[in-house]
N, C-alpha and C positions, 0 to 999 in steps of 0.2 A: 537548358531547355526544360520547360514545364511539362507536367503530366497532361496528356491529351485525353479529353473526356467527351464522349457522346452520350448524353443522358436522355433517357426516355422514361416511360412508366416502368417502374422497377419491380420486375418479378424474376428476371434472370439477368446475370451480369457476367461479362467475360473480361478477365484481366489478361492482357497480353504483354509480351516483351518485358518480363520481370524475372528476377532471381527470387528463389524462395529458400527459406531454411526448412529443410525436410529431413526428419530423423537424423539429426546431428550433422547434416551436410548442407552446404549452399549449392543449389543446382541452378545453372544458367538457362536462359531462354525457355521459360516455362509459361504455359497458359493455364489459367485457373478458371473453371466454370463454377459459378455460384447460382443455385436455384433455390427459391423459397428460403433464403437466408442461410443456407448451408452449402458447404463445399461438395460439389457432385463429381468433379473431375479435376485431376492434375495431370498435365501431359506436356511433352516437348513437341507434340504435333500441333498444327493449327486446328483450332476448333471451328468447324465450318457451319455448325447449326445456328439458326437465327437466335439472337438474344435481344433483350430490351436495351441493354446498356453495354457499351464497349469502353474500356479504359486502357490506354496505352501508358504503361508505367516507365517507359524510356530506360529500361535496364536497372531500375531501382530494386532494392532488396525488400522482400516481404517476410516478416517474422510473425509469430503468433502475437495476437493482441495482448498487451501486458495486463496483469492482474495485480492490483494493489491491495494487500491484505490489511493495510493500516491507514485509513483515511478518515479525516474529520470533515464531513460535508456541512456540519452545522445545521442550517435551516430552522424552521419553526421560529421560536422566540430569539434565536441567534442568527437569523437571516441577515442581519446587518453586517455580520462578519463574512458570511458565505451562504449561498442558498443552493438548492439542488441543481438548478440550471447552471449557475456560474461555476460551481464546483465540478460538475460532470463535463461541462464544456472545457474547463481547464484540464481535466483528465484526458479528454479526446485530443486536445492540442499537445498533450504530453506523451501520447502514444498508448494510453490505457483504454482498453475496451470494457474492463470490469473493475469496480472498486467495492471494497467492503467497509462499511461505515461504522464508526465507533459510537458507543451509547451515551457518552457524556455530553448530551445536548440539553436543551431546555424546552419542554420537560425531558427528563432523562428517560431513556429506553429501559424500562425495568418491569413492565407488565404487558399483558396482551393489549390492554387499552392504549398504552403509549406507543407500543409497536405499531398497531393499526393506524394510529394518528400519523406516525412518520410515513408509513406506506402510502396513505392517501395523499399526503402533502407532496411526496416525491414523485409519484407515478406519472403525472402529466408533465414533469419538468426535466426528466433525466435524458441526457444525450448518450450515456453509456450504461451498461448493465450495472446494477447496484444490488448488494446484499447488505443485511443489517446484523449487527451484534446486539446483545442485551447485557446490561449489568446482571449480576446475580440478584434476583429479586428478594426483597425483604420477606414477602410471602413465598416461602419455598414451594408451595403448591403450584406456583406459576411456572416453575421450571419446565415441567412436562408440557404445559400448555404453550409456552413460548417455543419450545422445540417443535411442537406440532404445527405452529404457525409458520415456521421456516427461518428462525434465526440461525446464523452460522456459527455461533459460539457465545460464550459468556465471559465478560471482561472483569478482571480483578485489579484494583489498585491496592498495593500492600502498604503504602506509606501515608495515605490520607483518605479521609471520608469526604464526600461531596454530596450535593443534592441528588437523591435517588440511590445513593450507595453508602453502605455502612460497614462492610466486612473488611477488616484489616488484620485480624489476629488469626493464627493458624487454627486455634481451637474453634473459633466461630465458622471457619471454612470447611471443617471436616465433613459435616453433614451435607451441605450443598455440593461439595465435591463428589460425594458418593451418588447423589441424585443426578448430577450432570453426567457422571460416568455411565449411568444407565441409559442416557439418551444417545451416547456415542458422539456427542459434540465436544469440541475442544474448549478448554479454559485458557483464555488469553491473559497473561500476567504482566503487569508493570511491577517489576521487582525492585523494591527499595524498602528499608525498614522504617516504620512509623516512629519508633522510639528515637532513632537518630534524627529524623526530620524535625520532630517536635522539640527535642532537646536543643538543637542548634537555633531554631526559631526563638525559643525562650531566652537563650543566652545572648542572642544577637538580634534584638528586636528591630534594629535599624537596617539589618541585612547587609548587603554588599556582596561582591563577587566571591570573595573567599568564603564567606558564610554560606552562600548558595552552593558552592562546590562541596563544602563540608557536609551540609544537610543532605545532599544527594551524592554522596561520595562513592568511589569504587568499593570501599569496604561495605557500605550499605547495600549496594547491589549484590556484591558477592555473598554476603551473609543471607540475604533474602533468597537468592537462588539456591544456596545450600539447604536452607530450611524447607523450601518447597520441594526440592528433590527428595529430601528425607521423608516428607509427608507423602509423596507420590508412591513410595514403597508400601505404605500402609493402606492405600485406597485403591481398590481394583478398578480396572477399565478406564481410568482417567487419562485423558490426553492433555498435556500441557504445551502451550505455545508461548514462549518467552518473547515479549515485544522488545524492540529496539535495544538489544544487548549492546553495551558499550564498553564493558570491561573484558580484557583478555583473560583474566582469572576466571570470571564467570563462564566464559566460552569454553575454557578447558574443563571446568566442572560439568558443563552440559555434554561435552564430548565423552567424558567418562561415564555419565549416566546413560547416554545412548548406547555405549558399549556394553552396559549391563542389560540392555534390552528394554529400558524404560521408554514409554511412549512420549517423546519430547521432540519439539521442533522449535526453531528460533529464527528471528529476523534481525537484520542490521539495516541501518539507514545510510544514505549517501553522506549526510553531514558528519556521522561518526567515522566514516571511511576516509573522508577527504579533508576534514578540519580537525584541529586539535585545540587544547586549552590555550596554546599560543595565539590562536586566532582571536581570542578575546581582546588582544592588544589593539586590534583594528576594528573589531566588530562592537566591542563594549556590550551594553545591555541588549543590543539588537541581535546578539548571538546567543542569548539565554535560551536554553532548551532543556527539557527534562527527559532523559538523563542529560547532564551537562556534557560539553565537549571534554574529551579526556586527554591523557598523556600520549606522547608519541608511541610509547610501548603498547598502549591499548590499540592505537590505530594499526600498528604493525600486526598485533595479535588478531585483530578482526580480519585483516587480509589473509593471514595464515589460516584462519578458520574457513574462509572462502575456498582457498586452495585445497584444504583438507576435507571439504564437504561437511564440516560441522554446521556451517551456516546454511539454512534451508531457503531463506527468502531475503531479497532486498526490498524494503518497503519505504514509502515516502514519509510516513507520519505527517502527512499534509495537515498543518494546524494553523488555519488562517485566523488572524486577529487584526484589529485596527492598530495603526501606529500609535494612537493615543493610549490604547490599552497596554502597549509595550513600553511606554515612556513616562507615564504619569501615575500618581498615587504612591502608596507605601511600597517599599521594595518587595515585600513578600506577597503583594497582590498584583505585581506585574505579570502579565500573561506571557508564558513561555511558548516557544515554538514558532514556526514560520511555514509558509506554503512550500510544497515540494512536488506537486504533481507535474508541473511544467519544467522542472529541472532534472528530475531523476534520470530519465532516459538519455538526454544529451550528455550529461555528466558521465554516465556509465558507458555510453558509446565511445566517448573520448578515452575512457580507461581501456576499452578494447583496443582502440587505435594505438595506445601507448604500450600495449602488451601486458597490462596488469591483470587481465582476465580474458578468457576466450569468449567469442560470441556464443558458443554453445553453452558455456557456464552461465553467462548473463541470461540467456533465454530460460535456462533451467531455474534460475533464482527468481525470475520476474514473471514467468508464465507457467511453466510445467509444474514445478513444485507447489506453487500456490493452488493450482487446480487440483492437484492430488491431495494435498493436506486438508483443504477445506471443501473437498468433494464438489467442485464446480464442474458439473457434468458437461461433456461435449465441447470444452473450451481449453485453452492453454496449449494446444498443439495444432499444427496444420495437417489435417487428415481428412480423407473423403468421409462424409457423413457427419463431420463436426460443424458447429456453427462457424460461419465465416467472420470471426473476430480476428482482424488482421491489422498489422501496423506496417506502414511503408517508411523506410528510412534511407537516407543518403549518408553512407559512412564517410564520405570524403568532404562534404560541405562543411565549412567553418561556421562557428557561431560565436557571438558575444552575448552573454545572458543579460537581459534588460528587463527588470521586473515591471517597468511601466507598461510593457506590452502584454503582461499576463492577462488571461481571461478570468482568473480568480479575482475576487474583490480585494484580496490582500496583495498589494503591489510592492512587496519588499522581499529581500532575500539576502542571506549571508553570501550567496554566490554572485551577487551583482558585479558585473564587469568581467566575470570569468570567461576565458576564451578556450575553444577546443574544436574538435572535429567530430561530427555525427549529429545529424538533424532529423527530426520527425517531419515527414512530408505528407503523411495521411493516416487516417484510421477508418477502418470499416467495422461496424457493429451490427451483428446479426445480418450480415450481407449487404448492409447499406452504407454507402460512403458518407461519413459524418463530416470529416475534414479532409480536404485535399488541397495542396499548394497554398495553405494558409487561409483557405476559403471555407466557410461553413456551408455545407450542402444539404444538411438534414434539418430536422426540427426537434424541439424538445418532446420527449415522450417516446423517441425511437428506441431507447434503452429498455431492457426488461428488468423487472424486479425479481431477483433470483432466490431460489431456495436450495439447500444442500441436496445434491444427488439427483436433481430434477433437470 
C-alpha cells in the first residue's frame, strides 16, 4: 500500500502512522508535526490541530535525512556529466537531504570568485541542501576569505596536480595547513603518493589493470596516511579528514592516531565495503575507481573499522562520468569512479538486514557523524527544533538495482543487478516532501546552500 498524501499550501505538515528512529531507538506509532520547515512536535498522541498537509506513512520508518560528505555534483562546464538539478534529484531519490560538493570542477573551486560562480549556478537548481568545499588556493590569502564565504573545508590530492590545484608535497602544504587550522575548518585528504603514481605511469605508459593497481597501491595509501599523520603532530589546530580509506593498514594507523588525541576523521565507501579486486574479473574497466578495489583482507579490515568505530562516515564518492569517458582514449586518461548517490542507502539497508551493521550504526555513519564533523547545524538528528530533513524507508521491500532508472545523468554502476532488501520511499528537505513513492513533489531550488555552523 502506498503512502497516503493530502497536499495543500505547505506551511505546516503532519506525518502520521510512522515509526521514527529517535535517540538510538525505533519508536512505533508516532506523529510528527512540522512547522516552517522544522520539527515542532514528536508524539505518540494524535495531533488534532489543523495543518496544511497530512501524510499517512502507513507504518514506514523515518530516519534522519542522510548527509553525503563526498559528492561530485559537477555542473558548470562539466554539466554534460551531471548538473546541480540531476545530481541533487539523484541524492533525494537515494535518501540524502544534504550533500557536500567536491572542488575538482571546471572551473575548479579555489577562489572566492569561483566559489561564488558555483553558488549562483547551483542556487536555483538544487533539490536538497548543498555545501561546497574548496581546493587549497594558490593564493594563500584566499583561505580566510573562502572560510568567511562558507566553504566546508579544503581538499587535498596528494598524488597528482590538476587544473586549479598544485599542492602535492608535504613541504608545500605546511604553511596552508597552518592557515587552514586557524579557520577551524577540516582538510580533506585523498591520500596516495605522487612519486609512486608518476613512476608507474612512466614505466607502464600503456597502463593496464595491474599498473593501475600498482600506481594507486595499498602501500601508496599507507605511506601517504603515515606521512600526513606525522605532519599533523607538527601543525597545531589542524583537523584532517581522510577520504575513501580503502586499506586496512591505513585504517589501523588512523585508529592509533585517534588514540593519541589527534584530530582525525575518516570515511569509507560502499564499493570498498562490498566489492574487492576480484570484482574486476566481471567489471573490467567499468570498475576502475580511485582508490582501486582492494583485497579481501582490506574489505574485512574496513568492516572491522566500522565495528570498532574507527570509521566515522560512509560516503558515496558519487563520481558521474559518461560511458565514453570510461571506455575510450589512453588508459591513464580513462575517468575513474561511478555514481553512488542512488545506491548507497539501499545497499547499506540490505547490510542492516543481513546483520552486518546495526541501524543505529548506519545512521551514525551517514547522518549524525557527518553533521557533527562538518558542523551542519540543526540537521542529522530527529529532534524538536531541528530542520525536518527526513528519509522514509521500507526495510522489508526488495530491490534490484537498475542504473537505467537513475536520476543521475550517469546511468551505470558496478552494482547493476544487485538484489537486496531496504528501499528509499521518500525524502523531506527543510520540511518539504521532495520525493514520495517514486514521485517528485517539489521543485528545483527547495534545497538550501549551507554554511558551517549556520
